N, C-alpha and C positions, 0 to 999 in steps of 0.2 A: 632574484631569489634563487638559491641553489636548490635543486630538487633531488629526491632519492625515490627509488621504487624497487620492489622485490625483483623485478625482471630487468631493470635498467642496468646496462653495462654487463649483462650476463655473459655475452660472448667473450669479452675481455677477461672476465674472472675465470672462465672455463677453458681458456685457450690451450693450456698445457695439461689439462686434467682429463680430457676425453669427454664424451657426451653425458649430460644428465639423462637419467631414465625416468619416464613419467607414465603413470597408468591413465586409463580413461574411466576411473572409478567413481561411482556415485550411488548412495543409498538414501532411502527416504527418511529413515529415522535419525535424529540428531546424534544419539548415542553411538549408533553403529557407524555413522559417518565420521564421528570423531575417532572412534576406534580404528577405522580404516586409515585415516590420516596419520594417526600415531604409529601404526604398523608400517606404513610407507616411510615415514621419517626414520624409523629404527632399522629399516632394511639394510642389508650389507651391500649397499650401492649408493652412489651419489644420486639422490632422488629429488623430484619436484612433486608437490601435492596437487591433487585435482578434486574439484567439486563438479562432477558431471550432473547436469540437471535432467529432470524427468520430462516425459513426452507431453504431459498436460501443460507444464510451464512453457515449453517450447512454442505452443500454439495459443498461449494466453488463456487457457481454460482453467482458471484458478479455482473455480467452484468445484470442479471434479477433483482437483488435487486436495482441496480442503475436505471433501467428503471421504476420499480415500484415507486421509490421515485420521479423521474422526472414527472411521470404521476399522482402523488397524490394518488396512489393505496395503501391502508393500508396493511401492512405485518402482519404476526402472531408473530412478535417479533421485537427486536431492531437490525438493521443491523450494528453491531459494526465496521466491517472492512470497509464497504462502507462509513459510516459517517466520519471516520477518528478520530484521537486522539483529535484534537482541539474541535470538536463538542462534543465529549464525556466528555472532561474535563469541558466544559461549563455546560453540564447536571449535573455533579457531584458537581460543585463548590458550596461550602457552605452547602452541604447536607452530603456528605460522610465525616466521621471522626471517631475518636476513639470510640465514643458512638453510631455510626451508620455505621457498616461495610457494604460494598456492594459486592456481589458475582456475577460473570458472569456464567450463565447456558446456555449450547449451544447444546449438542447432536451430536458433530462432531467426526467421527472416525479418521479424519486427522486434528488435531487442531493447526498446526503450525502457520497459519496466525492469528487465534483467540488469541493465547497466545501472539504473537507479538503485536497485536492491543491493548489488554487489558493492557499490561505492558506499552506501549507508552502512554496510556490514564491515567496512574497513579493508576490502579487497581492492587490488589495483591491476589485475591481469585477467584477460579473457581472450576469446578467439571467435572467428567467424568471418563475415564479409557480405557485402550486398549481393554478390553473385553466388558465392560458394555456400551460403546458408539460405539462398532463395531457390535456385533451380533444382537442386537434388531433393529438397526436403519439404517444399510447400507449393501451394497454388497461388500464393501472393504474387500479384503482378510485379515484374522486375522494377518498374518505375517507382512503385510504392515502397518496395524494399530498399531501394537506393536512397529515397528521401528519409526513411526511418534510420538507416545506417549513418547517413550524414549527420542527422540530428543527434544520434547517440554518440558518435565519435566526438562531436563538439562538446557535448555534456561531459563525456569521459575525460576529455582533455582539460576540463576545468579543474581536475585534481591538481594540476601543476600550480594553480594559485594557492593551494594548501601546502606546497612543498613536496608533493608526491608526483613521480613520473609514471603515468599509466602506461600499460603495455597491451598491445593488441596483435594477435597472431592471425594471419590470413589462412583460411582453410582451402584456398584456391588450388593448392597442389594436390588435392585429394578428390577432385570432382568425380562423383559417381563411384569412387573407390577403385574402379578397374576399367579396362578397355578404352582408355583415353590416352593416346600417344603423348609423350612427355612435353613436346613443344607447346601444346595448348595449356597443360597444367602450369608450366612455368610462366606463360604469358598472363594467365588469370591471377596467379598469386602476386606477380610483380605489379600488375594493374591495381589489384586491391591494396597493395602496399602504398602505391601512389595516391589512391583514394584516401587512405587513412591519414597520410601526411597532409593532403589538401585540406582535411577537416580537423587539423590541429594536433595530431599525434606524432610523437617523435621517437618513441621506442616501439618497434614492431618486429615481428618475425614472419618469415616466409616458409611455406611448407612444401614438402615433396613426399608423396607416398610411394614406397617400394612397389615396383611393378613386376614384370615377368622375366627380366634378364638383368643380371648384375652389371654387366658392362654398359648396357644402355642406361641404367640408373646412375652409374658413376659419371657418365658423360652428361646426363641431365642435371645432376646436382652441380657439377662444375659450370654448366651453362647458366643455371639459376644464379650462382654466385657472381659470375661475370656480368650478367645483365642487371642484377640488383646494384652492383657497384656502378654501372653505367647510368642507370635511370633514377635511382633514389637520390634525393638531395643530400648534400654533404652533411647537413645537420641531423641526419637520421641515424639513430642507434639501432642496428638491425642484426639479426642472426638467422640461421637456417635450422629448421626442424624436419627431421626425417620420421616418417610414420612406417611402422611395420605394415605389411600388406593389408589393405582395407577391403579386399574382396573376399570371396569364399575361401575360408581358412581350412587347412588340413584337418581331418577328423582324428588321425592318430596323434598321440602325444608326441611321439618322435618326429613326425612330419611337421607338426606345429613348431617344435623347437628348432628344426632346421630353417624354417622361414624366419623365425625370430633371430636366430644367430646371423643369418645373412643380412638382416636389417641392421643389426648392431655393427657388423663389419662395414656395411655401407656408410653408416654414420661416422665411424672412425676414419675411414679412408677419404671421405669427402669433407672432413672437418666440421660436421654438424655440431651444434651446441646442445641440442636436445634430441631424444629419441622417444617417440610415443609407442608404448609397448602394448601388444595384444597377448592374451593368455591362451593356452591350449584349449581351455573350456569354452572360448567364445564361439566355436563353431556350432554349439548347441544350447548354451544358456549363459546367463549373467554370472561372471566368476565371483567367487568368494574373496574375502580379504586375503586369506592365506594363499589362494591361487594368484592373486595380483602380486603379492610379495615375492612368491617363487619366480614368477615371470620377470619381475624387475631384477632380482638377484641373478638370474640366468643371463639376462641381457647385459647387466653390468659386468659380469664375469667374462662374457663373450667379447665385449668391447675392450676390456682390459687385456685379454689375450691377443686380440687383433692389434692393439696399440704397440705391443712388443714386436710385432712382425712388420708393421707399416713403416716405410721410410719417411723421415720428416720432410723429404722433398720428392714426393712420388712423381713418376712420369705422367704427363697429361693423358687423359682418356682420348682415344681416337675420335676424330670429329666426323660425325655422319650427318651433320647439318641441323642438329637439334637447336643449337643456339641461334643459328640464322633463321630457322622457322619461328622460334619464339620472338625474336627481335622483329621480324616482319609483322607478326600479329600485334605486338605492342605498339609499334609505330603506326600501323593502320588504324587502330582504335584511337590513339591520341590525336590523329589527324581529323577525327570526325567532329570534335567540339572542344573548346578550351576548358570546359568543366568536365572533369573526369567522370562524374556520375552520369551526366547526359551522354558522354561519349560511350560509356558502357551500354546504356540503354539502346543507343543507335546502332552499336556494333552487333548486338543480338538481333535487332530488327532487320539489319541488312544481311545477316548471316556471316559477318566478318569473324564472329565468335560463334561456334556451333558445337555443343557438347554431344558426343556420340551416345545414342540410346537414351537421351534425356527427354522425358515426355512433357516437360513444362511448356505451357502455351507460348511463352516468349522465346523458346528455343526453336530454331528452324527445323532441327531433326533430320538434316540431310547428310550429316557426316557419319562415317562409320569407321571403327577400328577393327583390326584383326591381329592374330598372332602368327608370325611367319614360321617357317620350318626351323629357324634357329632359336625360336622362343622370344623374339623381339616384337614389341607392339609397333604396328605400322598403320598407315592410313589406307583403308579400302576406298573411302570417298572423302573428299574434303569439302563437299558442298560448295558454298560461295566463299569460303575462307581463302584469302589471297596467298596461299602457300603451296600451290600445286607444284609438285616436282622437286621441292627443296630437299626432302629427306628420302626421295625415292622416285620411281617412275611415275608416269602420268596415267597409266592404264588402270581403269577402275577394277576393283576386286569385289565381286558380289558376295555378301555374307548371308548365307542361309540360316535358318533357325537351328539346324543341327550343329553347324560350325560355331554359331554364337554360344549355344549351350555348352559345347565342348570347351570353348575358350574361357567361359566364365568359371569353369572348374579346373583350368589348366594348372594353376599353382597348387590347389588342393590335391589333385590327382598325382602330379609329378613328385611332390614332396612326400606324400603318403607312400608311394611306391618305393622311393629311395629309402625311406625308413624301414619298410617291411622287408626289402631285399637285403638289408644289411646283415653281414655275417658277424657283427659285433655280439659278444657273449651277453651283453646286457640286454634287457628288454627295452622296448621303445619308451616305456615310462621312466627308464633310468638313463636315457641319453642326456648328456650334459654338454657344457660349453667346449669340451675337448673333441667333440665329434663334428666333423664338417661334411658338407655335401660332397666334397671331393673324396673324402674317406669312403663314403657310402657308394659312390660311383665305381670306386676301385675294388669294392668288396666282391 
């Protein structure tokens, strides 16, 4: 049976058109959620729609979600399970289609109910993973999350029997949002991609979150592409998703736009198929529909401008060992057990994978990252991970509390300062896609 899906073949369809831009938008009320999707679809950019779910649904607290809806209390996302399939179908009717795919984003370590609800509502794309939606967001044991995700992937894959190709995006390239050097991010998203394939999915995407240095990010996405090509089976339809910086965002409007512009440029220069957009408002509150659209249009314009400057055959990024480090981690994990789920559990138990500053009980917590004088993320300590010395020296770098706090605000601080120091006659609120970080540095 031939299959089709809203995300299937997305990379091939977008190859010459630049990245699709996508918000992380979710509202509890069906009318407002529909209005948001309509606005995103009408935006002056090539867009993808999103249903981001609420925190109660993430942890299966459906009773609290139902009480909030009954009391008219706004949630921080769309309660997909509580609303039920008929309501969600009405939200999507006439909006979702081949030219406007819609993805569910949720954050749940135990996604069984969410997968069932989105399938019942006629959706075919979501994201997450047994590691990336367990360690940062929950106290659920990794072994339990892995079993739930395996079961959910297999049920999701059954859509193929109906002629629909389901799509699943790994969140692995965004672990903890910040302070995690790229090699580990790449390894986790590729391993989750292999996990998805093992449990029946053939259309997947791999993520990478913008970090602290554009040159390091370009090398990292190139490494992700080469390792996905090497490790994913030939029957996998896959593409890369770049996220705008997931850590502490600039507080000035201009500073936030500088970060977003850099993310759009990264997506273009590395050939990413999608860009997950953040708005300037996200440093202090949930953005409005209008703010989401403005950010999407800004990112789309920045990407289009960068596409006119980017060579179709760019020079390869300098090799500092990111690909070798990620490959070493992937191969070490795969060597632990023939079942990828059990291999992931064993990898964390042995410390072969160890996410910096992650407090989950199944994470060793011995690795540390820091930002060097050039602005690059580096390992201060690799713990028991088998990568010592691959991307730098072997001497340990002790990270104190003051250095960590400074590093966590590095992107916020540097981009706010760049914006505020600009001699541009426009205010920071008026900065647009024509203003670059380089422009501000020269001011």
